[in-house]
C-alpha positions as CSV (number, residue, x, y, z in Angstrom):
1,X,0.0,0.1,-0.1
2,X,1.2,3.5,-0.8
3,X,1.9,5.6,2.5
4,X,0.0,8.7,3.1
5,X,3.1,11.0,2.4
6,X,3.5,9.7,-1.2
7,X,-0.1,10.0,-1.6
8,X,0.0,13.5,-0.6
9,X,1.7,14.5,-3.9
10,X,-0.7,15.3,-6.4
11,X,-1.2,13.2,-9.6
12,X,-1.3,15.2,-12.8
13,X,-3.6,14.4,-15.4
14,X,-3.2,16.1,-19.0
15,X,-6.2,15.2,-21.1
16,X,-8.2,17.3,-23.6
17,X,-10.9,14.6,-23.5
18,X,-13.2,15.8,-20.7
19,X,-14.7,12.3,-20.1
20,X,-11.2,10.5,-20.0
21,X,-9.8,13.1,-17.8
22,X,-12.6,13.0,-15.4
23,X,-12.8,9.2,-15.4
24,X,-9.2,9.0,-14.4
25,X,-9.5,11.7,-11.8
26,X,-12.6,9.9,-10.3
27,X,-10.8,6.7,-9.9
28,X,-7.7,8.1,-8.4
29,X,-9.4,10.5,-6.1
30,X,-11.7,7.5,-4.9
31,X,-8.3,5.6,-4.1
32,X,-7.0,8.7,-2.0
33,X,-4.9,10.5,-4.7
34,X,-5.1,14.2,-5.1
35,X,-5.4,15.3,-8.6
36,X,-4.5,18.3,-10.8
37,X,-6.4,18.0,-14.3
38,X,-5.2,20.2,-17.1
39,X,-5.8,20.2,-20.9
40,X,-2.6,20.9,-22.6
41,X,0.7,19.2,-22.9
42,X,2.8,22.3,-22.5
43,X,1.2,23.3,-19.1
44,X,1.9,19.7,-18.1
45,X,5.6,20.0,-19.1
46,X,5.8,23.4,-17.2
47,X,4.1,21.8,-14.0
48,X,6.3,18.7,-14.0
49,X,9.3,20.8,-14.2
50,X,8.6,22.9,-11.1
51,X,6.0,20.9,-9.0
52,X,6.7,17.6,-7.0
53,X,4.3,15.0,-8.4
54,X,3.3,11.6,-7.4
55,X,2.8,10.6,-11.1
56,X,1.6,12.0,-14.5
57,X,-1.1,10.8,-16.8
58,X,-0.5,12.1,-20.4
59,X,-3.0,11.9,-23.3
60,X,-1.0,10.8,-26.2
61,X,-3.4,12.9,-28.4
62,X,-3.0,16.3,-26.7
63,X,-3.4,18.9,-29.4
64,X,-0.7,21.4,-28.4
65,X,1.9,18.9,-27.7
66,X,1.2,15.2,-27.4
67,X,1.9,13.0,-24.3
68,X,4.7,11.0,-25.9
69,X,6.4,14.2,-26.8
70,X,6.0,15.8,-23.2
71,X,7.3,12.3,-21.9
72,X,10.4,12.5,-24.2
73,X,11.0,16.2,-23.2
74,X,10.8,15.2,-19.3
75,X,13.3,12.2,-20.0
76,X,15.9,14.6,-21.0
77,X,15.0,17.4,-18.7
78,X,17.4,17.9,-15.4
79,X,14.5,19.7,-13.7
80,X,12.1,16.8,-13.8
81,X,12.4,14.1,-10.9
82,X,12.9,11.0,-13.0
83,X,11.7,8.7,-10.4
84,X,8.1,10.0,-11.2
85,X,6.0,7.4,-12.8
86,X,4.7,8.6,-16.4
87,X,1.6,6.8,-17.8
88,X,0.6,7.6,-21.5
89,X,-3.0,7.1,-22.3
90,X,-4.6,6.8,-25.6
91,X,-8.3,6.7,-26.6
92,X,-7.9,4.6,-29.8
93,X,-6.7,0.8,-29.8
94,X,-2.9,0.4,-29.2
95,X,-0.7,0.3,-32.2
96,X,2.6,-1.5,-31.5
97,X,4.5,1.5,-32.9
98,X,2.6,4.0,-30.4
99,X,3.3,1.9,-27.4
100,X,6.8,1.4,-28.4
101,X,7.3,5.0,-29.0
102,X,5.9,5.9,-25.5
103,X,8.2,3.5,-23.8
104,X,11.2,4.8,-25.7
105,X,10.3,8.2,-24.6
106,X,10.4,7.1,-21.0
107,X,6.8,6.2,-20.0
108,X,6.5,3.8,-17.4
109,X,3.1,2.4,-18.9
110,X,0.9,2.9,-21.9
111,X,-2.8,2.4,-21.5
112,X,-5.7,2.2,-24.1
113,X,-9.3,2.6,-23.8
114,X,-11.1,0.9,-22.1
115,X,-8.7,1.4,-19.2
116,X,-8.7,-1.3,-16.6
117,X,-8.9,1.0,-13.7
118,X,-8.5,-1.8,-11.0
119,X,-5.1,-2.9,-12.6
120,X,-4.1,0.8,-13.2
121,X,-4.4,1.7,-9.4
122,X,-2.5,-1.3,-8.5
123,X,0.4,-0.5,-11.0
124,X,0.5,3.1,-9.9
125,X,0.9,1.9,-6.2
126,X,3.8,-0.3,-7.2
127,X,5.4,2.5,-9.1
128,X,5.2,4.9,-6.4
129,X,6.4,2.4,-3.8
């Protein structure tokens, strides 16, 4: 189980899909996480550089800067805490090329809809521990 100090760090969700963002937010909040939800990749990059976070959820299809691109930028950024888990999400079915690109960019996990939220929460707890 994740300790309360770690759970005190907010989880950042960057998704321009209202439904997907709220769905992940609801599941995480029900499991004791505080959440910051935003709609832009560039904003996620700014926040991740200057805010201690428990984890990041990045939508691969963000309009201004996709989640894989944000992940890649953070991987090479000395201001980012590289022990912070990054999960890239995608509304469409997983293409091998997309998931491989996410992992190559530094993602810890790549999830597609429908997201298995029970498994996702367990993975997140393991990542944070």
